[in-house]
SEKE-31946 format. One record per residue (C-alpha): chain; y, x, z. Coordinates in steps of 0.2 Angstrom, whole numbers, m for minus. Layout:
SEKE-31946
+-------+-------+-------+-------+
: chain :     Y :     X :     Z :
+-------+-------+-------+-------+
:     A :     Y :     X :     Z :
...
+-------+-------+-------+-------+
END
This chain:
SEKE-31946
+-------+-------+-------+-------+
: chain :     Y :     X :     Z :
+-------+-------+-------+-------+
:     A :   m54 :   m19 :   173 :
:     A :   m66 :    m4 :   173 :
:     A :   m61 :    13 :   168 :
:     A :   m72 :    13 :   152 :
:     A :   m64 :    m4 :   147 :
:     A :   m46 :     4 :   150 :
:     A :   m52 :    19 :   140 :
:     A :   m58 :     9 :   125 :
:     A :   m41 :    m1 :   125 :
:     A :   m31 :    15 :   125 :
:     A :   m41 :    22 :   111 :
:     A :   m39 :     7 :   100 :
:     A :   m20 :     7 :   104 :
:     A :   m19 :    25 :    99 :
:     A :   m29 :    21 :    83 :
:     A :   m17 :     7 :    78 :
:     A :    m2 :    17 :    82 :
:     A :    m8 :    31 :    72 :
:     A :   m12 :    20 :    57 :
:     A :     5 :    12 :    58 :
:     A :    14 :    28 :    59 :
:     A :     5 :    34 :    43 :
:     A :     9 :    18 :    34 :
:     A :    28 :    20 :    38 :
:     A :    28 :    38 :    33 :
:     A :    19 :    35 :    16 :
:     A :    23 :    20 :     5 :
:     A :     6 :    17 :    m2 :
:     A :     5 :     5 :   m17 :
:     A :    m9 :    m8 :   m17 :
:     A :   m18 :    m4 :   m33 :
:     A :   m30 :   m18 :   m39 :
:     A :   m45 :    m7 :   m42 :
:     A :   m46 :     0 :   m24 :
:     A :   m40 :   m15 :   m15 :
:     A :   m51 :   m27 :   m24 :
:     A :   m66 :   m17 :   m19 :
:     A :   m61 :   m16 :    m1 :
:     A :   m56 :   m35 :     1 :
:     A :   m73 :   m40 :    m6 :
:     A :   m80 :   m35 :    12 :
:     A :   m68 :   m46 :    22 :
:     A :   m76 :   m59 :    33 :
:     A :   m88 :   m60 :    48 :
:     A :  m104 :   m51 :    46 :
:     A :  m121 :   m49 :    55 :
:     A :  m125 :   m30 :    55 :
:     A :  m142 :   m22 :    56 :
:     A :  m142 :    m3 :    60 :
:     A :  m153 :    12 :    60 :
:     A :  m145 :    25 :    71 :
:     A :  m151 :    43 :    74 :
:     A :  m153 :    47 :    92 :
:     A :  m160 :    65 :    89 :
:     A :  m164 :    74 :    73 :
:     A :  m178 :    64 :    65 :
:     A :  m178 :    50 :    78 :
:     A :  m170 :    33 :    75 :
:     A :  m168 :    17 :    84 :
:     A :  m164 :     0 :    77 :
:     A :  m149 :   m10 :    83 :
:     A :  m138 :   m24 :    78 :
:     A :  m121 :   m32 :    81 :
:     A :  m107 :   m42 :    72 :
:     A :   m92 :   m36 :    63 :
:     A :   m76 :   m45 :    58 :
:     A :   m66 :   m37 :    43 :
:     A :   m48 :   m42 :    40 :
:     A :   m33 :   m36 :    31 :
:     A :   m26 :   m20 :    39 :
:     A :    m9 :   m19 :    46 :
:     A :     1 :   m15 :    30 :
:     A :   m10 :   m26 :    19 :
:     A :   m16 :   m13 :     7 :
:     A :   m33 :   m11 :    15 :
:     A :   m46 :   m18 :    28 :
:     A :   m49 :   m16 :    46 :
:     A :   m66 :   m18 :    54 :
:     A :   m70 :   m23 :    72 :
:     A :   m88 :   m20 :    76 :
:     A :   m97 :   m25 :    93 :
:     A :  m115 :   m21 :    96 :
:     A :  m127 :    m9 :   105 :
:     A :  m131 :     9 :   103 :
:     A :  m143 :    19 :   115 :
:     A :  m146 :     3 :   124 :
:     A :  m127 :     2 :   129 :
:     A :  m113 :    m9 :   122 :
:     A :  m105 :    m1 :   108 :
:     A :   m88 :    m4 :    99 :
:     A :   m81 :     3 :    83 :
:     A :   m64 :     1 :    74 :
:     A :   m62 :     7 :    56 :
:     A :   m46 :     6 :    45 :
:     A :   m48 :     9 :    26 :
:     A :   m32 :    10 :    16 :
:     A :   m31 :    10 :    m3 :
:     A :   m20 :    25 :    m8 :
:     A :   m20 :    23 :   m27 :
:     A :   m32 :    15 :   m40 :
:     A :   m48 :    24 :   m34 :
:     A :   m43 :    34 :   m18 :
:     A :   m44 :    28 :     0 :
:     A :   m40 :    35 :    17 :
:     A :   m52 :    30 :    32 :
:     A :   m48 :    31 :    50 :
:     A :   m62 :    28 :    62 :
:     A :   m64 :    27 :    81 :
:     A :   m80 :    23 :    91 :
:     A :   m83 :    20 :   109 :
:     A :   m98 :    32 :   109 :
:     A :   m88 :    48 :   105 :
:     A :   m71 :    42 :   112 :
:     A :   m61 :    50 :    97 :
:     A :   m55 :    45 :    80 :
:     A :   m57 :    54 :    63 :
:     A :   m47 :    54 :    47 :
:     A :   m57 :    54 :    31 :
:     A :   m52 :    53 :    12 :
:     A :   m63 :    48 :    m2 :
:     A :   m64 :    39 :   m19 :
:     A :   m72 :    23 :   m26 :
:     A :   m84 :    24 :   m41 :
:     A :   m96 :    12 :   m48 :
:     A :   m94 :     0 :   m33 :
:     A :   m97 :    14 :   m21 :
:     A :   m85 :    22 :    m9 :
:     A :   m88 :    39 :    m3 :
:     A :   m78 :    48 :    10 :
:     A :   m79 :    65 :    18 :
:     A :   m75 :    74 :    34 :
:     A :   m75 :    92 :    38 :
:     A :   m76 :   101 :    55 :
:     A :   m66 :   115 :    47 :
:     A :   m58 :   111 :    30 :
:     A :   m58 :   130 :    26 :
:     A :   m76 :   134 :    30 :
:     A :   m84 :   117 :    27 :
:     A :  m101 :   122 :    34 :
:     A :  m102 :   106 :    45 :
:     A :   m97 :    90 :    36 :
:     A :  m100 :    72 :    36 :
:     A :  m100 :    59 :    22 :
:     A :   m99 :    40 :    23 :
:     A :  m105 :    29 :     8 :
:     A :  m100 :    11 :     7 :
:     A :  m109 :     1 :    m7 :
:     A :  m107 :   m17 :   m11 :
:     A :  m123 :   m26 :   m16 :
:     A :  m117 :   m43 :   m18 :
:     A :  m104 :   m55 :   m11 :
:     A :  m115 :   m58 :     4 :
:     A :  m122 :   m40 :     7 :
:     A :  m116 :   m22 :     8 :
:     A :  m121 :    m6 :    16 :
:     A :  m111 :     7 :    25 :
:     A :  m121 :    23 :    29 :
:     A :  m116 :    40 :    36 :
:     A :  m124 :    57 :    33 :
:     A :  m122 :    74 :    41 :
:     A :  m124 :    92 :    33 :
:     A :  m124 :   108 :    42 :
:     A :  m126 :   119 :    27 :
:     A :  m111 :   117 :    17 :
:     A :  m117 :   100 :     9 :
:     A :  m133 :   106 :     2 :
:     A :  m144 :    95 :    12 :
:     A :  m139 :    78 :    20 :
:     A :  m147 :    69 :    35 :
:     A :  m145 :    51 :    38 :
:     A :  m136 :    48 :    55 :
:     A :  m132 :    29 :    53 :
:     A :  m137 :    15 :    41 :
:     A :  m128 :    m1 :    43 :
:     A :  m132 :   m16 :    32 :
:     A :  m120 :   m31 :    33 :
:     A :  m125 :   m49 :    30 :
:     A :  m112 :   m61 :    28 :
:     A :  m110 :   m75 :    41 :
:     A :  m104 :   m91 :    33 :
:     A :   m96 :  m105 :    43 :
:     A :   m95 :  m122 :    37 :
:     A :   m91 :  m139 :    44 :
:     A :  m105 :  m151 :    39 :
:     A :  m109 :  m169 :    41 :
:     A :  m125 :  m179 :    39 :
:     A :  m129 :  m198 :    41 :
:     A :  m142 :  m204 :    54 :
:     A :  m155 :  m217 :    51 :
:     A :  m144 :  m230 :    59 :
:     A :  m129 :  m225 :    48 :
:     A :  m118 :  m214 :    60 :
:     A :  m109 :  m199 :    52 :
:     A :  m112 :  m184 :    63 :
:     A :  m101 :  m169 :    62 :
:     A :  m106 :  m151 :    66 :
:     A :  m103 :  m132 :    63 :
:     A :  m116 :  m122 :    53 :
:     A :  m116 :  m103 :    54 :
:     A :  m128 :   m95 :    42 :
:     A :  m133 :   m77 :    41 :
:     A :  m149 :   m81 :    30 :
:     A :  m158 :   m97 :    28 :
:     A :  m174 :   m88 :    31 :
:     A :  m169 :   m83 :    48 :
:     A :  m171 :   m93 :    64 :
:     A :  m159 :  m108 :    67 :
:     A :  m154 :  m114 :    84 :
:     A :  m148 :  m133 :    85 :
:     A :  m136 :  m133 :    99 :
:     A :  m132 :  m150 :   107 :
:     A :  m119 :  m154 :   121 :
:     A :  m118 :  m163 :   137 :
:     A :  m110 :  m180 :   140 :
:     A :   m91 :  m180 :   139 :
:     A :   m91 :  m164 :   129 :
:     A :   m92 :  m158 :   111 :
:     A :  m100 :  m143 :   101 :
:     A :   m84 :  m132 :    99 :
:     A :   m78 :  m134 :   117 :
:     A :   m95 :  m132 :   126 :
:     A :  m102 :  m118 :   115 :
:     A :   m87 :  m108 :   108 :
:     A :   m91 :   m93 :   120 :
:     A :  m110 :   m95 :   117 :
:     A :  m111 :   m95 :    98 :
:     A :  m104 :   m78 :    95 :
:     A :  m117 :   m70 :   106 :
:     A :  m131 :   m80 :    97 :
:     A :  m124 :   m74 :    80 :
:     A :  m123 :   m56 :    87 :
:     A :  m142 :   m58 :    90 :
:     A :  m145 :   m63 :    72 :
:     A :  m148 :   m82 :    74 :
:     A :  m141 :   m95 :    62 :
:     A :  m133 :  m109 :    73 :
:     A :  m130 :  m128 :    69 :
:     A :  m119 :  m135 :    83 :
:     A :  m116 :  m154 :    82 :
:     A :  m105 :  m167 :    90 :
:     A :  m116 :  m181 :    97 :
:     A :  m110 :  m199 :    96 :
:     A :  m109 :  m199 :   115 :
:     A :   m96 :  m186 :   121 :
:     A :   m78 :  m182 :   121 :
:     A :   m66 :  m169 :   127 :
:     A :   m68 :  m171 :   146 :
:     A :   m75 :  m154 :   148 :
:     A :   m71 :  m137 :   140 :
:     A :   m57 :  m143 :   128 :
:     A :   m57 :  m147 :   110 :
:     A :   m63 :  m164 :   104 :
:     A :   m78 :  m173 :    97 :
:     A :   m76 :  m176 :    79 :
:     A :   m91 :  m189 :    78 :
:     A :   m84 :  m199 :    92 :
:     A :   m66 :  m199 :    84 :
:     A :   m73 :  m206 :    68 :
:     A :   m84 :  m220 :    76 :
:     A :   m80 :  m238 :    72 :
:     A :   m86 :  m243 :    89 :
:     A :   m89 :  m233 :   105 :
:     A :  m102 :  m243 :   114 :
:     A :  m117 :  m230 :   114 :
:     A :  m127 :  m224 :   128 :
:     A :  m136 :  m208 :   130 :
:     A :  m152 :  m214 :   123 :
:     A :  m143 :  m220 :   107 :
:     A :  m139 :  m202 :   102 :
:     A :  m157 :  m197 :    98 :
:     A :  m155 :  m200 :    79 :
:     A :  m141 :  m188 :    79 :
:     A :  m152 :  m173 :    85 :
:     A :  m166 :  m179 :    73 :
:     A :  m153 :  m180 :    59 :
:     A :  m148 :  m162 :    63 :
:     A :  m166 :  m156 :    61 :
:     A :  m168 :  m166 :    45 :
:     A :  m152 :  m159 :    38 :
:     A :  m159 :  m141 :    40 :
:     A :  m176 :  m146 :    32 :
:     A :  m167 :  m154 :    18 :
:     A :  m156 :  m139 :    15 :
:     A :  m170 :  m127 :    14 :
:     A :  m168 :  m118 :    31 :
:     A :  m185 :  m112 :    31 :
:     A :  m185 :  m100 :    46 :
:     A :  m190 :  m106 :    63 :
:     A :  m180 :  m121 :    70 :
:     A :  m176 :  m121 :    89 :
:     A :  m169 :  m135 :    99 :
:     A :  m156 :  m131 :   112 :
:     A :  m150 :  m146 :   123 :
:     A :  m138 :  m148 :   138 :
:     A :  m140 :  m161 :   151 :
:     A :  m143 :  m178 :   142 :
:     A :  m146 :  m170 :   125 :
:     A :  m159 :  m159 :   133 :
:     A :  m168 :  m174 :   138 :
:     A :  m167 :  m181 :   120 :
:     A :  m172 :  m164 :   113 :
:     A :  m188 :  m164 :   124 :
:     A :  m192 :  m181 :   116 :
:     A :  m190 :  m175 :    99 :
:     A :  m200 :  m159 :   102 :
:     A :  m214 :  m169 :   108 :
:     A :  m214 :  m180 :    92 :
:     A :  m210 :  m166 :    79 :
:     A :  m220 :  m151 :    84 :
:     A :  m223 :  m146 :    66 :
:     A :  m205 :  m145 :    62 :
:     A :  m199 :  m137 :    78 :
:     A :  m204 :  m120 :    84 :
:     A :  m197 :  m120 :   102 :
:     A :  m185 :  m129 :   114 :
:     A :  m173 :  m123 :   127 :
:     A :  m168 :  m137 :   140 :
:     A :  m153 :  m134 :   151 :
:     A :  m152 :  m146 :   166 :
:     A :  m162 :  m161 :   157 :
:     A :  m155 :  m178 :   164 :
:     A :  m166 :  m187 :   175 :
:     A :  m155 :  m202 :   181 :
:     A :  m153 :  m220 :   177 :
:     A :  m143 :  m216 :   162 :
:     A :  m158 :  m210 :   153 :
:     A :  m171 :  m222 :   160 :
:     A :  m175 :  m229 :   143 :
:     A :  m178 :  m211 :   136 :
:     A :  m183 :  m201 :   151 :
:     A :  m189 :  m184 :   147 :
:     A :  m203 :  m182 :   160 :
:     A :  m217 :  m192 :   151 :
:     A :  m213 :  m181 :   135 :
:     A :  m214 :  m165 :   145 :
:     A :  m233 :  m169 :   147 :
:     A :  m235 :  m170 :   128 :
:     A :  m225 :  m155 :   121 :
:     A :  m236 :  m142 :   113 :
:     A :  m223 :  m130 :   108 :
:     A :  m215 :  m117 :   119 :
:     A :  m202 :  m124 :   131 :
:     A :  m190 :  m116 :   143 :
:     A :  m182 :  m127 :   156 :
:     A :  m167 :  m120 :   166 :
:     A :  m157 :  m126 :   180 :
:     A :  m145 :  m119 :   193 :
:     A :  m151 :  m117 :   211 :
:     A :  m138 :  m130 :   216 :
:     A :  m147 :  m144 :   207 :
:     A :  m163 :  m141 :   215 :
:     A :  m158 :  m150 :   231 :
:     A :  m161 :  m166 :   221 :
:     A :  m179 :  m173 :   222 :
:     A :  m178 :  m178 :   204 :
:     A :  m175 :  m160 :   199 :
:     A :  m190 :  m154 :   209 :
:     A :  m201 :  m167 :   202 :
:     A :  m196 :  m163 :   184 :
:     A :  m199 :  m144 :   187 :
:     A :  m216 :  m147 :   194 :
:     A :  m221 :  m157 :   179 :
:     A :  m215 :  m143 :   168 :
:     A :  m225 :  m130 :   177 :
:     A :  m240 :  m141 :   178 :
:     A :  m241 :  m141 :   159 :
:     A :  m238 :  m123 :   157 :
:     A :  m220 :  m123 :   152 :
:     A :  m208 :  m109 :   157 :
:     A :  m195 :  m113 :   170 :
:     A :  m180 :  m103 :   177 :
:     A :  m169 :  m107 :   191 :
:     A :  m152 :   m97 :   191 :
:     A :  m146 :   m92 :   208 :
:     A :  m128 :   m95 :   202 :
:     A :  m124 :  m108 :   189 :
:     A :  m117 :  m124 :   184 :
:     A :  m124 :  m139 :   175 :
:     A :  m130 :  m138 :   157 :
:     A :  m128 :  m124 :   144 :
:     A :  m112 :  m118 :   153 :
:     A :  m125 :  m109 :   164 :
:     A :  m122 :   m95 :   152 :
:     A :  m103 :   m94 :   153 :
:     A :   m97 :   m82 :   166 :
:     A :   m79 :   m90 :   167 :
:     A :   m87 :  m107 :   171 :
:     A :  m101 :  m100 :   183 :
:     A :   m88 :   m88 :   192 :
:     A :  m103 :   m76 :   194 :
:     A :  m112 :   m63 :   183 :
:     A :  m123 :   m72 :   171 :
:     A :  m132 :   m57 :   163 :
:     A :  m149 :   m61 :   170 :
:     A :  m149 :   m79 :   163 :
:     A :  m145 :   m72 :   146 :
:     A :  m159 :   m59 :   148 :
:     A :  m171 :   m74 :   151 :
:     A :  m164 :   m84 :   136 :
:     A :  m165 :   m69 :   124 :
:     A :  m183 :   m64 :   130 :
:     A :  m188 :   m82 :   127 :
:     A :  m181 :   m82 :   109 :
:     A :  m187 :   m64 :   105 :
:     A :  m203 :   m70 :    96 :
:     A :  m192 :   m80 :    84 :
:     A :  m179 :   m66 :    80 :
:     A :  m182 :   m64 :    62 :
+-------+-------+-------+-------+
END
């Protein structure tokens, strides 16, 4: 554990202790007016920010926030993780309703390493809180304004004044976009019910279709990857294919659990991936749609990308299968026909196989992007440090750079 990590943990512990102490000393009564306003912000959010770095200079950042009930239940607690000044940034905020319109806000952030206590009031669906460097002089002061625009969007911005509140300069503008998570099902062309998890920020944004390797399932394989993709602002549809299980990474495959028969091979799962694409189109996900395959599902994704270039913007293929199990749906011939951007990835350990070398050469010959990770494991788990047992930040950099043209 690094000293910075330990420092942040200690700061958060102090914040929670301080808030609990206040709650025990003063018996706040939850008034409907203030708490109803606060609880409307509960949930998981994708946050776009405009942050001041110097007077008149701003940078755009983003992150994700989880807002829950605070300790005593009369308010909310926000945990935010994102970037600021090109570094990881974290913030913890607790807002407590004091009476029908007044609130108290306690804030801690990793950039400054301290917390502040502010008081304010709610009026016309807007919360305004103030902080003074010196409560007697009040020359240097900050104000924070939270305004709820709708059930799926609110704004929380901060301002600084150095002249007793006569003029205010924006220091941070944070716009919160609700992330909805729903279990979804759809029926394939051969009448199989496929289960998945759909995370939506906005239907006009880019959606990634995540598919797992053999013996696996969406929640098990991708539970550490999905939060990072949401943090970058992507919608995610992660599906359980009809060929999978719980052999790797825990959890279980809902599609397999509900099958009347379990006699499918890898190639049979092609309609599952095409069904996911059709589901997004049918439900008006109008932003770019990108396939993300792992092992055998990467092989099937390559086939789909070659056949539906007008409906798919790009594809990421992690360790596409090359063996006898995919001999009737082998990806290599389809690599030659793909017209959309493709990134093929493998760990170095897999490049000892001639089949992997041949596939990589085909991809390069047709101008597809490739990346061989020095350290890694099979499939999408190439991105999971706990599975690789080595640093995976470089691989994430490659992925996010490939995706960057579609981050909208």
